C-alpha positions in Angstrom: 119.5 -32.4 -85.7 117.5 -30.1 -83.5 117.3 -30.5 -79.8 114.1 -31.0 -77.8 113.1 -28.5 -75.1 113.7 -29.9 -71.6 110.5 -29.4 -69.6 112.4 -29.2 -66.3 114.7 -26.4 -67.6 112.2 -24.1 -69.4 113.3 -20.5 -69.4 115.9 -20.5 -66.7 117.4 -17.1 -67.4 120.0 -17.2 -64.6 122.2 -19.3 -66.7 121.7 -17.3 -69.9 123.7 -14.3 -71.0 121.3 -13.7 -73.8 117.9 -14.9 -74.8 115.9 -15.4 -78.0 113.9 -12.4 -79.1 110.5 -12.5 -80.8 109.2 -9.9 -83.2 106.5 -8.9 -82.3 107.1 -9.5 -78.6 103.4 -10.2 -78.1 101.0 -11.5 -80.6 97.3 -10.6 -80.9 95.2 -12.5 -83.5 91.6 -12.9 -84.3 90.3 -16.5 -84.2 90.5 -18.0 -87.6 92.9 -15.5 -89.0 96.5 -16.0 -90.3 99.4 -14.8 -88.2 103.2 -15.0 -88.0 106.2 -14.1 -85.8 110.0 -14.1 -86.2 112.5 -15.3 -83.6 116.1 -14.2 -83.5 117.7 -16.9 -81.5 121.3 -15.7 -80.8 124.3 -14.5 -82.6 126.6 -17.4 -81.8 124.2 -20.3 -82.0 124.7 -23.2 -84.4 121.8 -24.7 -86.2 122.0 -27.9 -84.1 121.4 -26.1 -80.8 118.1 -24.2 -81.3 114.5 -24.8 -82.3 110.9 -23.6 -82.0 108.2 -25.4 -80.1 104.6 -24.6 -81.2 101.1 -26.2 -81.0 100.2 -25.4 -84.6 101.6 -23.9 -87.7 104.9 -24.3 -89.5 108.3 -22.7 -89.2 111.3 -22.1 -91.4 114.9 -21.4 -90.4 117.3 -18.9 -92.1 120.6 -18.8 -90.2 119.8 -18.0 -86.6 116.3 -16.7 -87.4 113.1 -18.7 -87.2 109.9 -17.6 -88.9 106.7 -19.1 -87.6 103.5 -18.9 -89.6 99.9 -20.0 -89.0 97.4 -20.1 -91.8 94.3 -20.4 -89.6 94.5 -19.8 -85.8 92.3 -22.5 -84.3 93.6 -22.6 -80.7 92.2 -20.4 -78.0 95.0 -20.9 -75.4 98.4 -21.4 -77.0 102.0 -20.2 -76.8 105.1 -20.6 -78.9 108.6 -21.1 -77.4 111.9 -20.2 -79.1 115.0 -21.7 -77.4 118.7 -22.7 -77.7 121.2 -24.7 -75.7 124.2 -22.7 -74.5 127.8 -23.9 -73.9 126.9 -25.1 -70.3 124.1 -27.3 -71.7 121.4 -25.0 -70.3 118.4 -24.2 -72.4 117.7 -20.5 -72.8 114.2 -19.7 -74.1 111.6 -17.0 -74.7 107.9 -17.6 -74.7 105.7 -15.6 -77.2 102.5 -14.6 -75.4 99.5 -15.1 -77.8 96.1 -13.5 -77.4 93.4 -15.0 -79.5 90.3 -12.9 -79.6 86.7 -13.0 -80.9 84.3 -10.0 -80.8 80.8 -10.6 -79.2 78.1 -12.1 -81.2 75.6 -9.7 -79.7 75.3 -7.1 -76.9 71.9 -6.4 -75.3 70.6 -4.2 -72.4 67.6 -4.9 -70.2 66.2 -4.2 -66.7 66.4 -7.0 -64.1 62.9 -8.2 -63.2 61.2 -5.0 -64.5 59.3 -3.8 -67.6 57.4 -0.6 -68.3 57.7 2.8 -66.6 60.0 3.5 -63.6 59.4 5.8 -60.6 61.7 8.6 -59.6 63.9 7.8 -56.6 63.4 4.0 -56.8 66.3 1.6 -57.4 66.5 -0.5 -60.6 69.2 -2.8 -62.0 70.5 -2.5 -65.6 71.9 -5.6 -67.2 74.3 -5.7 -70.2 74.6 -9.2 -71.7 77.6 -9.8 -73.9 77.3 -13.0 -75.9 80.2 -15.3 -76.9 83.3 -13.1 -76.5 86.9 -14.0 -76.0 89.0 -13.4 -74.0 86.4 -12.0 -71.5 89.2 -10.7 -69.2 90.1 -8.2 -71.9 86.5 -7.0 -72.1 85.4 -3.5 -71.0 81.7 -2.7 -70.7 80.5 0.8 -70.4 76.9 1.8 -69.4 75.4 5.0 -70.8 72.5 7.2 -70.1 72.1 9.3 -73.3 75.7 10.3 -74.1 76.8 10.2 -70.4 78.9 7.3 -69.3 77.6 5.9 -66.0 80.2 3.2 -65.2 82.8 1.0 -66.8 83.0 -2.6 -65.7 85.4 -5.5 -66.3 85.3 -9.3 -65.7 87.7 -11.3 -63.6 86.9 -14.4 -65.6 90.2 -15.9 -66.9 88.5 -18.2 -69.5 90.2 -18.1 -72.9 87.4 -19.6 -74.9 84.2 -17.6 -75.8 81.8 -17.1 -73.0 78.6 -15.1 -72.3 78.9 -12.6 -69.5 76.3 -10.4 -67.8 77.3 -7.1 -66.2 75.0 -5.3 -63.8 74.6 -1.7 -62.7 72.2 -0.2 -60.1 70.5 3.0 -61.1 68.1 5.5 -59.4 66.1 7.4 -62.0 65.7 11.2 -61.8 62.9 13.4 -63.1 65.2 14.7 -65.9 66.0 11.1 -67.0 62.5 10.8 -68.5 62.8 10.2 -72.3 66.6 9.4 -72.1 68.0 6.2 -73.5 70.0 3.6 -71.6 72.5 1.5 -73.5 75.8 -0.3 -73.1 79.0 -0.8 -75.1 81.4 -3.8 -75.1 85.0 -3.2 -76.2 87.9 -5.6 -76.3 91.0 -3.8 -74.9 93.8 -5.7 -76.7 96.6 -3.2 -76.3 99.0 -1.7 -78.8 99.6 -5.1 -80.5 95.8 -5.4 -81.2 93.9 -4.0 -84.1 94.1 -0.2 -84.6 90.3 0.1 -84.0 89.5 -2.0 -80.9 86.6 -4.5 -81.5 83.5 -2.7 -80.3 79.8 -3.8 -80.2 76.9 -1.7 -78.8 73.5 -2.7 -77.5 70.1 -1.5 -78.5 68.7 1.7 -76.8 66.1 1.4 -74.0 64.1 4.6 -73.6 63.3 5.5 -70.0 59.8 6.5 -68.9 60.1 8.0 -65.4 57.0 8.8 -63.3 57.1 11.3 -60.4 55.2 10.1 -57.3 52.8 12.7 -55.9 53.5 14.1 -52.5 49.8 14.0 -51.6 49.1 10.3 -51.5 45.4 10.9 -50.6 44.8 12.5 -54.1 46.2 9.6 -56.2 43.9 7.2 -58.0 45.5 4.3 -56.2 44.4 5.7 -52.9 40.9 6.3 -54.2 40.4 2.8 -55.5 41.7 1.2 -52.2 39.0 3.1 -50.3 36.3 2.2 -52.8 37.2 -1.5 -52.6 37.2 -1.4 -48.8 33.7 0.1 -49.0 32.4 -2.5 -51.4 33.9 -5.4 -49.4 32.1 -4.0 -46.3 28.9 -3.8 -48.3 29.3 -7.4 -49.5 29.8 -8.6 -45.9 26.5 -6.8 -45.0 24.7 -8.3 -48.1 25.8 -11.9 -47.3 24.1 -11.7 -43.9 21.1 -9.4 -44.5 20.2 -9.7 -48.2 18.9 -12.5 -50.4 21.3 -15.0 -51.8 20.9 -13.8 -55.4 21.7 -10.3 -54.4 24.8 -11.4 -52.5 26.1 -13.4 -55.5 25.6 -10.4 -57.8 27.5 -8.1 -55.5 30.3 -10.7 -55.2 30.7 -10.7 -59.0 30.7 -6.9 -59.0 33.5 -6.9 -56.4 35.6 -9.3 -58.4 35.3 -7.0 -61.4 36.4 -3.9 -59.5 39.3 -5.8 -57.9 40.5 -6.8 -61.3 40.0 -3.2 -62.6 41.9 -1.8 -59.7 44.9 -4.1 -60.4 44.9 -3.1 -64.0 44.8 0.6 -63.0 47.5 0.1 -60.4 49.9 -1.3 -63.0 49.6 1.9 -65.1 50.2 4.4 -62.4 
């Protein structure tokens, strides 16, 4: 008859000359996949003094070796413990760390509160949104401009279940950035026990249009239209007091048209 693990004496190694050993020592499995591990309990253990505690799956015993198998990993935060009771009635145990992962559903890049062309020397914020990834603390996000890596960011979120995380990077466009593409890459860093090719998802490309601001502000269309509107507003003030009512209304409508036209022009320069 197998013994039950005593919660108050879990993994007290000071009383244990030897401890169970898992193979592999750490398990990395994709959510929904099958997995397995083997525990070598100890050389001198009898069958009545050791066992395996697990949240799911089945296990079989062959001598002092326990094989644990899971057909479908459906737990996000789980561990498995292999233990035995020694001659002094202390329980010696080893916990198998298990990382359950899920690649992102989608990765997208965008600019925070901005659309359209950018101006050289101004600050903008790139955002990389990674949707439904687990575990997010193992996620590494890299921002790119063309083929140049700009920065690599990680999350301090310890959530084991899938979450959506947004990573931000401040940029200042240069003249030579015009026409280059910004994008980001999300990669799960799962270590040597993980898949040979780490799960990796990239975003779409966002092509940068970078405008250079003229050093001579007085020659820009924006400056011209500001002065023209000031002139027309002054003329409207004159017309309201010295011209007929019909003439004043017509001028007022004309001014509304030019104000609207100025705003449209300003959005393009």
